[in-house]
Backbone bond lengths (Angstrom), bond angles and torsions (degrees), N, CA, C in turn:
res aa  C-N    CA-C-N  psi(-1)  N-CA   C-N-CA  omega(-1)  CA-C   N-CA-C  phi
1 X - - - 1.447 - - 1.526 108.77 -
2 X 1.295 115.99 137.48 1.464 121.92 178.42 1.523 107.86 -110.25
3 X 1.339 115.90 113.11 1.459 121.35 179.20 1.522 112.90 -104.55
4 X 1.349 115.98 -33.33 1.458 120.65 -177.45 1.524 110.03 -132.78
5 X 1.319 114.90 130.65 1.468 122.02 -178.65 1.525 108.29 -119.25
6 X 1.321 116.52 125.12 1.465 121.69 173.56 1.518 107.80 -100.14
7 X 1.319 116.57 125.18 1.458 121.50 -179.53 1.524 108.91 -116.33
8 X 1.325 116.18 117.57 1.459 121.38 177.49 1.523 108.35 -85.87
9 X 1.333 116.45 122.99 1.467 120.81 -177.96 1.528 109.68 -119.82
10 X 1.340 115.10 141.26 1.466 120.04 179.56 1.519 113.06 -135.56
11 X 1.310 118.07 4.09 1.453 121.04 177.87 1.517 114.58 90.44
12 X 1.302 118.02 0.13 1.460 120.86 179.27 1.529 110.08 -76.07
13 X 1.339 115.85 162.55 1.470 120.70 178.07 1.521 111.38 -60.54
14 X 1.310 116.83 -33.75 1.467 120.46 -179.40 1.527 110.59 -66.67
15 X 1.320 117.08 -30.36 1.461 120.30 177.01 1.521 110.88 -59.56
16 X 1.312 117.16 -39.36 1.470 121.28 178.53 1.526 109.54 -61.02
17 X 1.332 117.34 -44.45 1.479 120.75 177.48 1.518 111.19 -64.31
18 X 1.330 116.35 -39.20 1.463 120.13 179.07 1.524 110.56 -63.01
19 X 1.322 116.77 -40.54 1.464 119.75 179.34 1.524 111.63 -65.20
20 X 1.321 117.22 -37.90 1.466 120.21 176.02 1.527 110.61 -61.02
21 X 1.317 116.74 -41.90 1.465 121.41 178.34 1.530 110.60 -64.66
22 X 1.324 115.90 -43.20 1.460 121.37 -178.89 1.521 111.34 -59.84
23 X 1.316 117.25 -38.89 1.464 120.81 179.60 1.526 109.81 -57.93
24 X 1.329 116.96 -48.65 1.468 119.94 179.44 1.520 111.68 -61.80
25 X 1.317 116.44 -44.21 1.469 121.00 -178.96 1.531 110.78 -64.13
26 X 1.322 116.26 -46.27 1.464 120.04 -178.62 1.526 111.55 -64.08
27 X 1.311 116.64 -38.32 1.473 119.37 177.74 1.528 110.68 -65.93
28 X 1.306 116.31 -42.23 1.465 120.54 -179.04 1.534 111.73 -60.96
29 X 1.328 116.34 -41.00 1.465 120.69 -176.58 1.526 113.75 -101.90
30 X 1.330 118.33 1.19 1.469 122.10 -173.41 1.528 110.17 52.58
31 X 1.315 115.72 45.29 1.463 121.95 -174.91 1.520 112.07 -92.29
32 X 1.320 114.51 154.46 1.460 122.43 172.61 1.525 108.12 -83.55
33 X 1.327 115.71 148.98 1.462 121.30 180.00 1.525 108.76 -120.09
34 X 1.322 116.17 134.50 1.457 120.21 169.57 1.521 108.22 -119.00
35 X 1.328 115.94 121.34 1.455 121.59 175.60 1.522 107.64 -89.63
36 X 1.313 116.30 130.76 1.467 121.58 -178.82 1.512 109.55 -128.41
37 X 1.327 116.02 133.34 1.453 120.27 168.01 1.518 107.28 -127.44
38 X 1.318 114.86 147.92 1.460 120.48 -176.63 1.525 108.90 -122.96
39 X 1.326 114.96 124.43 1.458 121.48 176.22 1.525 107.12 -84.34
40 X 1.342 116.82 111.29 1.467 118.47 -178.49 1.526 110.49 -74.73
41 X 1.321 116.84 156.61 1.461 119.26 177.72 1.525 111.08 -68.03
42 X 1.322 115.53 153.43 1.456 120.92 175.36 1.523 107.26 -82.80
43 X 1.334 116.13 121.16 1.453 120.71 179.61 1.520 110.08 -105.71
44 X 1.315 115.58 133.11 1.458 121.86 175.91 1.520 108.69 -127.01
45 X 1.318 116.84 146.37 1.465 118.35 174.76 1.525 109.68 -60.75
46 X 1.302 117.08 146.65 1.465 121.30 -175.32 1.524 112.70 -57.59
47 X 1.337 117.28 -34.10 1.462 119.42 -179.23 1.524 112.53 -68.47
48 X 1.318 118.85 -14.37 1.465 120.57 -178.45 1.527 112.75 -87.40
49 X 1.325 118.05 -9.75 1.463 119.09 -177.18 1.522 113.18 -62.59
50 X 1.303 118.30 -33.00 1.454 120.58 178.25 1.513 112.75 -78.25
51 X 1.325 116.80 -15.69 1.459 121.67 -176.52 1.529 111.68 -98.75
52 X 1.319 117.00 -42.45 1.463 122.11 -176.82 1.524 109.16 -86.76
53 X 1.306 116.02 127.75 1.454 120.72 179.72 1.529 110.96 -72.37
54 X 1.312 115.71 150.91 1.457 121.69 179.20 1.526 110.86 -57.42
55 X 1.328 117.00 -37.60 1.462 120.96 178.85 1.525 111.26 -62.30
56 X 1.320 116.95 -37.10 1.466 120.38 179.48 1.525 110.42 -65.19
57 X 1.313 117.06 -39.32 1.468 120.80 177.72 1.521 109.71 -65.45
58 X 1.332 116.79 -43.13 1.466 120.78 178.67 1.526 110.51 -63.18
59 X 1.334 117.08 -40.38 1.461 120.96 178.04 1.530 110.93 -63.89
60 X 1.322 116.74 -43.26 1.469 120.55 179.14 1.527 110.22 -63.08
61 X 1.311 116.79 -40.64 1.459 121.26 178.86 1.527 110.47 -63.88
62 X 1.320 116.96 -42.48 1.461 121.19 179.62 1.533 110.96 -64.87
63 X 1.327 116.72 -42.25 1.465 120.16 178.07 1.526 110.99 -63.65
64 X 1.318 116.55 -39.64 1.467 120.88 178.28 1.528 109.50 -64.41
65 X 1.318 116.80 -43.26 1.462 120.29 178.34 1.530 110.79 -61.66
66 X 1.312 117.27 -44.69 1.467 120.52 178.32 1.523 111.39 -60.07
67 X 1.320 116.35 -39.85 1.457 120.87 178.41 1.529 110.75 -62.37
68 X 1.320 117.25 -45.93 1.456 120.37 -179.28 1.526 111.94 -71.31
69 X 1.329 117.79 -30.22 1.473 119.86 172.83 1.533 109.66 -62.04
70 X 1.324 116.02 -38.86 1.462 120.61 176.90 1.519 111.73 -64.32
71 X 1.322 116.29 -40.46 1.472 121.24 176.95 1.522 109.99 -59.98
72 X 1.323 116.00 -46.58 1.460 120.71 -179.22 1.529 110.94 -64.92
73 X 1.311 116.12 -41.28 1.467 120.80 178.93 1.530 111.33 -63.03
74 X 1.326 116.54 -42.31 1.470 120.49 178.97 1.527 110.99 -63.58
75 X 1.332 116.89 -43.14 1.468 120.50 178.32 1.525 110.54 -64.87
76 X 1.323 116.03 -39.41 1.466 120.36 178.44 1.529 110.80 -63.11
77 X 1.307 117.24 -41.65 1.466 120.95 177.98 1.530 110.74 -62.33
78 X 1.334 116.52 -42.19 1.463 120.39 178.17 1.524 110.59 -61.13
79 X 1.318 116.85 -38.62 1.462 121.02 -176.26 1.528 113.06 -81.24
80 X 1.318 118.37 -27.33 1.470 120.69 -179.09 1.514 112.03 -59.54
81 X 1.307 117.14 -31.35 1.460 122.04 -179.66 1.522 112.16 -64.07
82 X 1.332 116.91 -17.71 1.465 120.99 -174.52 1.522 113.20 -87.26
83 X 1.338 117.20 -17.02 1.463 123.00 -176.31 1.524 113.30 61.56
84 X 1.312 117.59 25.17 1.457 121.79 175.05 1.527 109.73 -87.38
85 X 1.333 116.69 155.83 1.462 120.35 177.66 1.526 108.24 -70.96
86 X 1.341 115.69 124.34 1.450 119.66 -171.40 1.515 110.55 -147.29
87 X 1.335 115.77 149.23 1.458 122.21 171.78 1.525 107.89 -137.35
88 X 1.325 115.24 165.38 1.462 120.08 179.32 1.522 109.74 -127.51
89 X 1.323 114.08 155.76 1.462 119.53 179.35 1.515 108.77 -150.28
90 X 1.332 116.34 136.14 1.458 122.29 174.92 1.520 107.35 -118.80
91 X 1.315 115.95 128.39 1.465 121.93 179.86 1.526 109.19 -122.38
92 X 1.316 115.84 161.41 1.467 122.87 174.20 1.518 108.38 -119.39
93 X 1.329 116.46 135.62 1.458 119.90 176.25 1.508 111.86 139.21
94 X 1.296 115.09 -158.45 1.457 122.28 179.34 1.531 108.90 -72.70
95 X 1.338 118.38 119.10 1.468 119.68 -174.55 1.529 114.28 -54.28
96 X 1.327 117.99 -45.78 1.466 118.51 -178.23 1.527 111.92 -61.72
97 X 1.318 116.82 -43.47 1.467 120.18 -179.58 1.523 111.44 -65.48
98 X 1.319 116.70 -42.15 1.464 120.44 -177.85 1.523 111.99 -69.94
99 X 1.316 117.54 -34.48 1.467 120.62 177.63 1.521 109.90 -65.63
100 X 1.322 116.92 -48.20 1.465 121.21 179.79 1.529 110.20 -62.41
101 X 1.325 116.41 -43.63 1.465 121.24 179.21 1.530 111.58 -62.02
102 X 1.320 117.07 -44.89 1.468 120.84 179.84 1.527 111.27 -63.93
103 X 1.318 116.70 -38.06 1.470 120.16 178.22 1.527 110.75 -63.54
104 X 1.329 116.36 -42.54 1.472 120.38 178.62 1.518 110.93 -65.49
105 X 1.327 116.23 -49.42 1.466 120.46 -177.41 1.527 112.03 -63.84
106 X 1.312 116.77 -35.78 1.458 120.91 -178.73 1.512 114.30 -90.28
107 X 1.331 116.89 3.73 1.466 121.69 -178.29 1.524 112.31 54.02
108 X 1.328 115.61 42.70 1.467 120.20 179.66 1.527 110.20 -67.48
109 X 1.297 114.96 141.59 1.464 120.69 175.69 1.521 111.16 -88.71
110 X 1.337 116.07 -21.75 1.459 120.51 -179.12 1.534 109.07 -155.84
111 X 1.316 115.11 143.58 1.463 122.61 172.59 1.522 106.58 -107.72
112 X 1.324 115.90 131.45 1.461 119.76 177.02 1.516 108.14 -121.40
113 X 1.328 115.26 131.30 1.462 120.66 -179.25 1.514 110.42 -150.29
114 X 1.321 116.26 161.07 1.452 121.50 179.26 1.518 112.17 -76.23
115 X 1.330 115.15 156.12 1.465 120.00 -178.49 1.515 113.10 -75.26
116 X 1.291 117.06 -24.78 1.468 121.67 179.77 1.506 108.71 -136.56
117 X 1.312 115.43 140.29 1.459 120.47 178.15 1.509 111.19 -87.56
118 X 1.285 115.18 -157.37 1.454 122.15 -178.01 1.517 111.26 -62.63
119 X 1.296 116.31 134.42 1.471 124.58 176.36 1.528 115.07 64.29
120 X 1.322 118.81 5.04 1.469 122.26 -179.17 1.524 112.98 52.66
121 X 1.323 118.16 28.21 1.460 120.67 -177.12 1.518 112.63 -120.43
122 X 1.293 117.16 21.10 1.442 118.43 178.95 1.518 113.73 89.12
123 X 1.334 117.72 1.37 1.446 120.61 175.16 1.516 107.10 -91.83
124 X 1.296 117.75 144.12 1.449 120.25 -179.29 1.514 110.59 86.22
125 X 1.307 117.25 -151.76 1.459 121.03 -170.89 1.521 114.34 -82.57
126 X 1.325 118.76 -21.84 1.459 120.62 -175.24 1.513 114.33 -58.08
127 X 1.312 117.62 -29.68 1.459 120.99 -178.48 1.524 112.48 -81.78
128 X 1.297 119.21 -6.64 1.458 121.48 -175.37 1.527 113.46 -105.25
129 X 1.324 117.63 -5.03 1.468 120.29 -176.63 1.526 114.32 -51.94
130 X 1.336 119.08 -48.62 1.466 117.92 -178.84 1.529 113.11 -61.32
131 X 1.324 117.34 -39.60 1.463 120.25 179.93 1.524 111.16 -66.56
132 X 1.330 117.28 -40.32 1.461 120.43 178.26 1.528 109.38 -64.96
133 X 1.325 117.30 -47.08 1.469 120.95 -179.36 1.531 111.29 -61.02
134 X 1.324 117.19 -37.85 1.465 120.85 -179.06 1.525 112.83 -72.96
135 X 1.327 117.78 -32.84 1.464 120.68 -171.04 1.518 115.64 -106.10
136 X 1.309 117.79 -12.60 1.467 120.11 -179.06 1.527 110.52 -69.45
137 X 1.322 115.03 147.07 1.460 120.15 177.26 1.526 111.47 -98.23
138 X 1.334 116.16 5.41 1.451 120.72 177.94 1.532 107.31 -128.15
139 X 1.305 115.82 179.07 1.471 120.93 178.28 1.523 110.00 -66.17
140 X 1.332 115.90 149.28 1.465 122.40 176.71 1.525 107.35 -128.08
141 X 1.328 115.30 126.84 1.449 120.89 178.35 1.529 107.97 -117.31
142 X 1.312 115.34 123.86 1.459 121.12 -178.93 1.526 107.91 -107.71
143 X 1.327 115.20 121.75 1.461 121.93 -176.01 1.535 109.21 -93.21
144 X 1.339 116.34 134.95 1.468 120.89 176.91 1.501 109.66 -102.05
């Protein structure tokens, strides 16, 4: 039985397909949905720390957070039309760790995420699928 579904969203086109799938699954099982997006840390090469000001790093982090808030808001708008029970969550940190942690804390029965993240280059959620699948204590479904 599937009672709670955690959906990792990153704004990629595959996320839209994953949300469509989640709607059918949630309706079939009368399941609750939690939309999760994770703001990854800003990484800079070590040699740039003396060049880039701390304020610039903080600004980049804030812009990244705003971008991911927009992703979460867009996914929430797509899901509101379904009238399914839903909540949203925004986390900061390593996406794979935060997804697994959120699934445990929320007692998710399944994690659903896209097969590739933004730009298909390892940015966003696509690069974390193996870590989530290896470390999750519940089922993981990867949508292509």
